[in-house]
C-alpha positions in Angstrom: 114.2 29.4 113.5 112.6 32.8 112.5 115.0 33.0 109.5 113.8 29.5 108.4 110.2 30.5 108.7 110.8 33.7 106.8 112.6 31.7 104.1 109.8 29.2 103.7 107.2 32.0 103.6 109.2 33.7 100.9 109.4 30.5 98.9 105.7 30.0 99.2 105.0 33.5 98.0 107.2 33.0 95.0 105.4 29.8 94.1 102.0 31.4 94.4 103.1 34.4 92.3 104.4 32.1 89.6 101.2 30.1 89.6 98.9 33.0 89.3 101.0 34.7 86.7 101.3 31.6 84.6 97.7 30.4 85.0 95.5 33.6 85.4 92.6 32.2 83.3 92.3 29.0 85.2 92.5 30.7 88.6 89.9 33.3 87.6 87.6 31.2 85.6 86.8 28.5 88.1 84.7 31.0 89.9 83.0 32.5 86.8 79.4 31.6 86.6 78.2 33.6 83.5 79.3 35.5 80.4 78.3 39.1 80.4 77.7 40.6 77.0 76.9 44.3 76.5 75.3 46.4 73.8 74.6 50.1 73.4 71.9 50.3 70.7 69.0 52.6 69.6 65.9 52.0 71.7 64.7 55.5 70.8 65.4 58.2 68.1 65.4 57.8 64.3 67.6 54.7 64.4 65.2 52.8 66.7 62.9 51.3 64.0 65.9 49.7 62.3 67.5 48.5 65.5 64.2 47.1 66.7 63.8 45.1 63.5 67.3 43.9 62.6 69.3 43.4 65.7 67.5 43.6 69.1 65.1 40.6 68.4 68.0 38.5 67.1 70.3 39.4 70.1 67.5 38.4 72.5 66.6 35.2 70.6 70.2 34.1 70.4 70.7 34.6 74.1 67.6 32.6 74.8 68.7 29.8 72.5 72.2 29.7 74.0 70.9 29.6 77.6 68.3 27.0 76.7 71.2 24.6 76.1 73.1 25.6 79.2 75.1 28.5 77.8 78.2 28.8 75.7 80.6 25.9 75.9 84.0 26.9 77.4 86.3 24.0 76.8 89.0 25.1 79.2 86.5 24.9 82.0 84.8 21.8 80.6 81.4 23.4 81.1 78.8 25.8 79.7 78.3 29.3 81.0 75.0 31.1 80.6 74.9 34.5 78.9 73.7 37.7 80.5 72.8 40.5 78.0 73.2 44.1 79.2 71.4 46.7 76.9 71.6 50.5 77.0 69.7 53.0 74.9 72.2 55.1 72.8 69.2 57.3 71.8 70.4 57.3 68.2 73.2 59.7 69.3 76.8 59.0 68.3 78.3 60.6 71.4 76.0 58.7 73.7 76.8 55.4 72.0 80.6 55.9 72.5 80.1 56.8 76.2 77.9 53.8 76.8 80.3 51.4 75.1 83.1 52.7 77.3 80.8 52.3 80.3 80.1 48.7 79.4 83.8 48.0 79.1 85.2 50.0 82.1 82.4 50.0 84.6 80.3 47.0 83.8 83.4 45.0 82.7 81.5 43.0 80.2 83.2 40.0 78.6 82.1 40.8 75.1 80.2 43.4 73.1 77.5 43.5 70.4 77.3 46.4 68.1 74.8 49.3 67.6 72.6 50.0 64.6 73.6 51.9 61.5 76.7 52.9 59.6 77.5 56.1 61.5 77.3 54.3 64.8 79.6 51.6 63.7 82.1 54.1 62.5 82.1 55.8 65.9 82.6 52.6 68.0 85.2 50.9 65.7 88.2 52.7 67.2 86.8 52.2 70.8 86.4 48.5 70.5 89.9 48.2 69.0 91.4 50.4 71.8 90.1 48.0 74.4 90.4 44.8 72.4 86.8 43.8 72.0 86.0 41.9 68.7 82.7 43.2 67.1 81.0 42.3 63.9 78.7 45.0 62.4 75.6 43.7 60.7 74.1 47.1 59.8 77.1 49.0 58.4 77.6 49.5 54.7 80.7 51.6 54.1 83.6 51.8 51.8 85.3 54.4 53.9 85.4 52.0 56.8 87.2 49.6 54.6 89.9 52.3 54.0 90.6 52.4 57.8 90.2 48.7 58.4 93.9 48.3 59.2 93.5 50.8 62.0 90.5 48.9 63.6 91.5 45.3 63.5 88.9 44.3 66.2 86.0 45.5 64.0 84.5 43.3 61.2 81.9 44.2 58.6 79.6 41.3 57.9 76.9 43.1 55.8 77.5 43.4 52.0 79.1 46.7 51.1 78.4 49.5 48.5 81.0 48.1 46.1 79.0 44.8 45.8 75.5 46.2 46.2 76.0 49.4 44.2 77.6 47.6 41.3 74.8 45.0 41.3 72.2 47.8 41.3 73.9 49.5 38.3 74.2 46.3 36.4 70.5 45.5 37.0 69.5 48.9 35.7 71.7 48.4 32.6 70.2 45.0 32.0 66.7 46.4 32.2 67.7 49.2 29.8 67.0 52.1 32.2 68.0 55.4 30.6 66.8 58.2 32.9 67.2 58.2 36.7 66.4 60.3 39.8 68.6 59.6 42.8 67.8 61.0 46.2 69.5 60.1 49.5 69.4 60.7 53.2 72.2 63.1 54.4 73.7 60.5 56.7 76.8 58.3 56.3 74.8 55.5 54.7 73.1 57.7 52.1 76.1 59.8 51.3 78.4 56.8 50.7 75.9 54.8 48.7 75.2 57.7 46.4 79.0 58.3 46.1 79.3 54.8 44.8 76.1 54.4 42.7 76.0 57.8 40.9 79.4 57.4 39.1 78.5 53.8 38.2 75.3 54.9 36.5 77.2 57.6 34.6 79.7 55.0 33.4 76.8 53.0 32.0 75.6 56.0 30.1 72.5 56.6 32.2 71.2 60.2 32.7 70.9 61.1 36.4 68.6 64.1 35.9 67.9 64.6 39.7 70.6 64.1 42.4 69.4 65.5 45.7 69.8 64.9 49.5 67.4 65.4 52.3 67.8 65.6 56.1 67.7 62.6 58.4 64.3 62.1 60.0 62.6 64.4 57.5 58.8 64.7 57.8 57.8 65.7 54.3 59.3 64.9 50.9 56.3 65.6 48.7 57.9 68.7 47.0 60.9 66.6 45.9 58.7 63.7 44.8 56.6 66.1 42.7 59.7 67.3 41.0 60.7 63.7 40.3 57.3 62.9 38.9 57.5 65.9 36.5 60.8 64.7 35.3 59.3 61.5 33.9 62.3 59.3 34.8 62.5 55.5 34.2 63.9 54.8 37.7 63.7 56.4 41.1 66.5 55.3 43.5 66.3 56.3 47.1 69.3 55.7 49.5 67.0 55.9 52.5 66.7 54.8 56.1 63.5 53.2 57.5 61.6 56.3 58.5 62.1 58.0 55.2 61.7 54.7 53.2 58.2 54.5 54.7 57.5 58.2 54.1 58.7 58.1 50.4 56.6 55.1 49.7 53.5 56.7 51.3 53.9 60.0 49.5 54.8 58.5 46.2 51.6 56.4 46.3 49.5 59.5 47.2 51.1 61.5 44.4 50.8 58.7 41.8 54.6 58.6 41.3 55.0 55.1 39.8 58.3 54.7 37.9 59.2 51.6 35.9 61.8 50.8 38.6 61.4 52.0 42.2 64.3 51.2 44.6 64.5 52.2 48.2 67.1 51.5 50.9 66.8 50.2 54.4 63.3 49.3 55.5 61.9 47.9 52.2 62.9 44.4 53.3 61.1 44.7 56.6 57.9 42.6 56.8 56.0 45.6 58.3 56.7 47.4 55.0 54.4 45.3 53.0 51.8 45.3 55.8 51.6 49.0 56.3 50.8 49.8 52.7 48.0 47.3 52.3 49.5 43.9 51.8 51.8 42.2 49.2 49.9 43.6 46.2 50.6 47.2 47.3 54.4 46.8 47.2 54.6 44.4 44.3 57.7 45.1 42.2 59.4 47.5 44.7 63.1 46.9 45.0 65.4 47.4 48.0 68.7 46.7 49.6 69.4 43.1 50.7 68.7 40.5 50.0 68.0 37.3 51.9 65.0 35.0 52.1 64.3 31.6 53.7 64.8 29.9 50.4 68.5 30.7 50.0 70.5 27.5 49.7 72.2 27.5 53.1 71.7 25.0 56.0 69.7 26.5 58.8 68.2 29.4 56.8 64.6 28.1 56.7 64.8 26.9 60.4 66.0 30.3 61.5 63.1 32.0 59.7 60.6 29.7 61.4 62.1 30.1 64.9 62.0 33.9 64.5 58.3 33.8 63.5 57.5 31.5 66.4 59.4 33.6 68.9 58.3 37.1 67.8 55.1 36.4 65.9 56.6 38.2 62.9 59.0 37.5 60.1 62.6 38.6 60.2 63.4 41.3 57.7 65.1 40.3 54.5 68.0 42.7 54.9 69.9 42.8 58.2 68.2 40.3 60.4 69.9 37.2 58.9 73.3 39.0 58.9 72.8 39.9 62.6 72.0 36.3 63.5 74.9 35.1 61.4 77.3 37.3 63.4 76.0 35.7 66.6 76.5 32.2 65.1 80.1 33.2 64.3 80.7 34.6 67.8 79.4 31.4 69.3 81.5 29.2 67.0 84.7 31.3 67.6 84.3 31.1 71.4 83.9 27.4 71.3 86.8 27.0 68.9 89.0 29.1 71.2 87.6 27.4 74.3 87.7 30.5 76.4 86.8 34.2 76.6 90.2 35.3 75.4 89.2 38.3 73.3 92.4 38.4 71.2 92.1 34.7 70.4 88.4 35.1 69.5 89.3 38.1 67.3 92.1 36.1 65.5 89.7 33.1 65.0 87.1 35.4 63.4 89.7 36.9 61.2 91.0 33.6 59.8 88.3 31.0 59.9 85.3 30.2 57.7 82.0 29.9 59.5 78.8 28.1 58.3 75.8 30.5 58.9 72.3 31.2 57.7 73.7 33.6 55.1 76.2 31.0 53.9 79.9 30.3 54.6 81.2 33.6 56.0 84.9 34.4 55.6 86.5 37.7 56.3 89.2 39.3 54.2 90.8 42.5 55.4 88.0 42.7 58.1 85.1 42.4 55.6 82.9 39.4 54.8 83.2 38.1 51.2 80.0 36.1 51.3 76.5 37.4 50.5 73.3 35.6 49.7 72.1 38.5 47.5 72.6 42.2 46.8 69.2 43.6 45.6 65.8 42.2 46.4 62.3 42.8 45.0 58.8 42.1 46.5 57.1 39.5 44.4 53.9 37.9 45.6 54.7 38.5 49.2 58.3 37.3 49.2 61.5 39.5 48.9 63.1 37.7 46.0 66.8 38.1 45.2 67.0 39.7 41.8 70.7 40.8 41.8 73.4 39.9 41.4 72.2 37.9 38.4 74.0 34.6 39.4 72.3 34.7 42.9 68.7 35.2 41.7 65.9 33.4 43.4 63.5 35.0 40.8 63.7 37.1 37.6 63.1 40.8 38.2 59.6 42.3 37.5 59.9 45.2 35.1 58.2 47.6 34.7 56.8 47.9 38.2 53.1 47.3 38.4 50.8 50.3 39.0 49.8 51.1 42.6 46.6 49.2 43.5 
């Protein structure tokens, strides 16, 4: 009798083992009541203004929108699961960002991750998210070097337009406007170095004379000596591959010094709505160009509605650079989860890598880990709107040239 009992117990154990091995998701997920998503992002330090404009508001708004309809639809459970967002401050420090991403994965055991802000930070986390198999789309990384290692980080995707598209469009625009003499300055960070490495040779190939080529430190406090040198050189165009803090600083000091080139281009921060506000309104920044570009008039379903929801929720406009890309990445994540029907990260990654997704920046499709769709490359403030002026075929308005005088 004892032998028969032991025999049946053994058979029961084998059946249970086979069941849980074959159907781990079903057994686990029936008790799952939410989806935990983590992000390590800059709440303090020099990257904080950018993160606070382009990603954090969109992360929070998307979570609110998803939860308002009951959560993300998980078809295998035939129900929706609400989203919980866990946010840590990486303090604009690369080492801290990496440690916090690993904490989110290993200690908090989040289901999914959202990325940090800025090119250098994305570079740092790309190997980490690949190591642990977490798909991530970077809306604020613009890097050709990342493209070179894309085959080593298959769980990382770049959704923002890259230097090869934006840099080429900028050089083409300068050639179209018959610019001859250029000053090019850049922040000594991954973004500024890479952008300059792309743009400077392109200008040379188009026979433009780059008379000043100079870097400056991240989070610098005074650029007036460099700007005085540029003013004395009497260049046609001033190009600044800058981050938000220095974008604001350069504009302020250029205005004070009366530096008003025919073409004035700055990097990240120009497309922020606060940019036109802090210098005295739309007239003060009329004709200034910057990286981008997106506005609510681009011909994609949901773009205008997204803009209006952002204004209603945050009482401010989204920026015309990374905000729409950040929100589009969340739209893609949601669509991929619902297509897969589960939180199987490998299947979600494969879906992102192979499908086309309708978004507020247009139909996004990734090739080799990088988005091939962009609503615009270069924008310019015109009568209070950041119009797309390059590439030429994507224009929402003709470029203003020369730039009007400071008011």
